[in-house]
C-alpha positions in Angstrom: 37.6 110.0 203.1 38.0 113.5 203.4 41.7 114.6 204.9 40.2 115.7 208.1 38.1 112.1 208.3 40.7 109.2 209.8 40.8 106.1 208.1 41.1 104.4 211.7 39.1 104.4 214.9 40.2 104.6 218.4 37.0 103.4 221.1 37.3 102.1 224.5 34.3 99.9 224.7 35.0 99.4 228.5 37.9 100.0 230.9 40.9 97.7 230.0 40.1 97.2 226.5 41.0 99.4 223.5 39.2 98.9 219.7 40.9 100.1 216.7 38.7 100.1 213.8 39.6 100.3 210.7 37.2 102.6 208.6 37.9 102.5 204.9 35.1 100.0 204.1 34.2 102.0 200.7 37.7 100.6 199.6 37.7 97.1 201.2 39.9 98.3 204.0 42.9 98.5 201.4 46.0 99.6 202.7 47.8 103.0 201.7 50.6 104.9 203.1 48.7 107.1 205.4 46.3 104.2 206.2 49.2 102.3 207.7 50.8 105.3 209.8 47.2 105.9 211.1 47.1 102.3 212.2 50.6 102.2 213.7 49.6 105.4 215.5 46.8 103.8 217.2 48.7 100.8 218.4 51.1 103.2 220.1 48.4 104.9 221.6 46.9 101.7 223.0 50.3 100.6 223.7 50.9 103.6 226.3 47.9 103.6 227.7 48.4 102.5 231.2 44.7 101.6 231.8 44.5 99.5 228.4 45.5 95.7 228.9 43.8 94.4 225.9 43.8 95.8 222.1 41.1 94.7 219.5 41.8 95.0 215.5 38.5 95.3 213.7 37.2 96.6 210.7 34.1 98.4 209.5 32.5 97.3 205.9 32.0 94.0 204.0 36.0 92.7 204.5 38.4 92.9 206.9 41.1 94.2 204.6 41.8 93.7 200.6 45.7 94.2 201.2 48.0 96.7 199.6 46.2 99.3 197.9 47.8 98.9 194.5 46.1 102.1 193.2 48.0 104.7 195.2 50.5 106.4 193.0 52.2 109.1 195.2 53.3 107.1 198.6 56.4 108.6 198.7 54.9 111.9 198.9 52.5 111.0 201.2 55.1 109.0 203.1 56.8 112.5 203.8 53.9 113.6 205.7 54.8 110.9 208.3 57.2 110.7 210.9 59.6 107.1 210.2 59.4 104.7 212.8 62.1 102.2 212.1 65.8 103.0 210.8 64.5 102.3 207.5 64.7 105.7 205.7 66.1 105.5 202.3 62.8 105.5 200.6 63.4 107.8 197.7 67.1 106.2 196.8 67.0 104.4 193.3 66.0 101.1 192.6 65.7 98.3 194.9 67.1 100.1 197.7 64.4 102.7 197.6 61.7 100.4 197.6 63.0 98.1 199.8 63.5 100.7 202.4 60.3 101.5 202.1 58.8 97.9 202.8 61.3 97.8 205.7 59.4 100.8 207.5 55.5 100.0 206.3 55.3 96.0 206.2 57.9 94.4 208.1 58.6 96.9 210.5 55.3 97.7 211.3 54.4 94.1 211.7 57.2 93.2 214.1 56.3 96.3 216.4 52.7 95.3 216.2 53.3 91.6 217.3 55.9 92.5 220.1 53.6 95.0 221.6 53.3 94.8 225.6 49.5 94.2 225.2 47.6 91.4 224.3 45.8 91.7 220.8 43.1 90.3 219.2 42.1 90.9 215.8 38.4 90.3 214.8 38.2 89.0 210.9 35.1 89.2 208.8 34.9 88.9 204.7 38.0 88.6 203.1 41.3 89.2 204.1 43.7 89.5 201.3 47.6 89.2 201.0 48.4 92.5 202.8 45.7 92.0 205.1 47.5 89.0 206.7 49.9 91.5 207.6 47.1 93.0 209.8 45.9 89.8 211.6 49.1 87.5 211.6 50.9 89.8 214.2 47.7 89.6 216.7 48.1 87.5 219.2 44.5 86.0 218.8 42.2 85.9 216.0 38.4 85.5 216.2 36.9 84.9 212.9 33.1 85.5 211.2 32.0 82.1 209.8 32.1 84.0 206.1 35.7 84.7 206.6 38.0 83.8 203.8 42.1 84.4 204.0 44.2 84.3 200.9 47.3 84.9 199.6 47.3 86.1 196.1 50.9 87.4 195.5 52.3 84.4 193.6 49.9 85.6 190.7 51.9 88.9 190.5 55.1 86.9 190.2 56.3 87.3 194.2 57.0 84.7 196.6 54.4 85.8 199.5 53.8 89.0 201.2 56.6 90.9 203.0 56.0 89.5 206.4 56.4 85.7 205.7 54.6 84.1 208.5 53.1 81.7 206.5 55.0 78.4 207.8 54.5 79.6 211.6 50.8 80.3 211.0 50.1 76.5 209.7 51.8 73.1 208.4 54.3 73.9 205.4 52.6 72.1 203.0 49.4 74.1 203.6 51.4 77.2 203.4 52.9 75.9 200.1 49.2 75.3 198.9 48.0 78.4 199.9 50.6 80.3 198.4 50.9 78.5 194.9 47.1 78.2 194.1 46.0 81.2 195.6 42.8 79.5 197.0 41.2 81.2 200.1 41.2 79.4 203.3 37.8 79.2 204.8 37.4 80.4 208.8 36.4 76.9 209.9 39.6 75.4 207.8 41.8 78.4 209.4 40.7 77.2 213.0 41.5 73.6 212.6 44.9 74.5 211.4 45.5 76.7 214.4 45.6 80.0 212.4 42.3 81.2 214.4 41.3 80.6 217.8 37.4 81.0 217.5 35.0 81.1 214.7 31.4 82.7 215.4 28.5 83.8 213.2 29.1 87.0 211.5 26.4 89.1 213.5 28.1 87.9 216.8 32.1 89.0 216.1 31.9 92.4 217.6 30.2 90.6 221.0 32.5 87.5 221.3 35.2 89.4 220.3 34.8 91.8 223.3 33.6 88.9 225.3 37.3 87.2 224.9 39.1 91.0 225.7 37.0 91.4 228.8 38.4 87.6 230.1 41.9 88.1 229.4 41.7 91.7 230.5 41.0 90.6 234.1 44.2 88.7 234.1 47.2 90.4 235.5 48.5 92.5 233.3 52.2 91.7 233.9 51.6 87.8 233.6 50.1 88.3 230.1 53.2 90.3 228.8 55.4 87.2 230.3 52.9 85.1 228.8 53.1 86.7 225.3 57.0 87.4 225.4 57.5 83.6 226.4 55.4 82.5 223.7 57.0 84.8 221.0 60.3 83.8 222.4 59.8 80.2 221.6 58.8 80.8 218.3 61.6 83.0 217.6 64.2 80.7 218.9 62.5 78.3 216.1 64.1 80.7 213.4 61.1 82.6 212.5 62.9 85.8 212.7 65.5 84.9 210.4 63.2 82.9 207.8 61.2 86.0 207.3 64.4 88.2 206.6 65.1 85.3 203.8 61.7 85.6 202.2 61.6 89.3 202.4 64.9 89.3 200.4 63.1 87.1 197.9 60.5 89.0 198.1 62.2 91.9 196.9 64.2 89.8 194.2 60.6 89.5 192.5 60.1 93.0 192.5 63.4 93.6 190.9 62.9 90.7 188.1 59.5 92.2 187.3 61.1 95.7 186.9 63.6 94.3 184.5 60.9 92.4 182.7 57.9 94.6 182.9 58.7 97.8 183.9 56.7 97.4 186.8 57.2 95.9 190.5 54.9 93.1 189.7 54.0 91.4 186.8 50.8 93.1 185.7 49.1 90.2 184.3 48.8 88.8 187.3 47.3 91.9 189.3 44.3 91.2 186.9 44.1 87.7 187.9 44.3 88.1 191.3 41.9 90.8 191.3 39.3 88.7 189.5 40.1 85.9 192.1 39.6 88.2 195.0 36.6 90.4 194.7 32.8 89.4 194.4 30.5 91.1 192.0 29.6 94.2 193.1 32.9 94.8 195.3 34.8 97.8 194.1 38.2 96.7 192.1 41.4 97.9 192.2 42.5 98.5 189.1 45.9 97.5 188.0 48.6 100.2 186.1 48.7 99.9 182.5 51.3 97.3 181.9 54.3 98.0 179.5 55.8 95.7 177.1 58.2 92.9 178.4 62.0 93.9 178.0 63.6 92.0 174.8 
């Protein structure tokens, strides 16, 4: 990608529908700082457009998203190029304070914003959706998956108790959530539909059209009514303690980061990075190389 070429494309395939397309397929749509701010700006654009009733989130390339781009090294300099959208702006402070602030902005902050947009959102997922990739599809109201889609959580191998926006127990039964986290094994599209994480499964060749048909049907409904439905259902889930549970999990996530910094000098277990890469990428996919490991503290 060049500096002029966006990572995120914005389309209006037909009246009432916006389609946001993640266009970093050469990197399996891995998310660096620029990628996430461009994505958030696209969601804001669609939310502000009076003629948009439904927003589709799609991805170019083989995979929906490989998660966070762990190759990014200059994330603070990159973030300085974008105006913060949350109150959490202490990214340059040392230690856990700075790391936590950045993730409160880019991960939990963005996910909450996207979840609560006043428009209906539909994720169209193909290929692999790994760890941080879950933070892109789970905030959406509906998910349509291709029959080759796989949802996977590999952060436990890195010494972390799940991704930053911890929606696992709300997306599936708690025992299934524990299995997903503890084994790191992927959940296929049909199983994801059976456990309620996914609304529909379609052949990969039909993913774009099937998602557009669903968006078209919803776009015919009165927009104020769809907004109220979304608020009512989201409110019911929040009344069950979703947000409070997320905050606890986020704190534990950062305890994991701090522990790894003490032991390895890195925010995650370096051996776990290599293990998760091996499990996530098929032959021919571009791997994300882990930083060099330091010796454990004695």
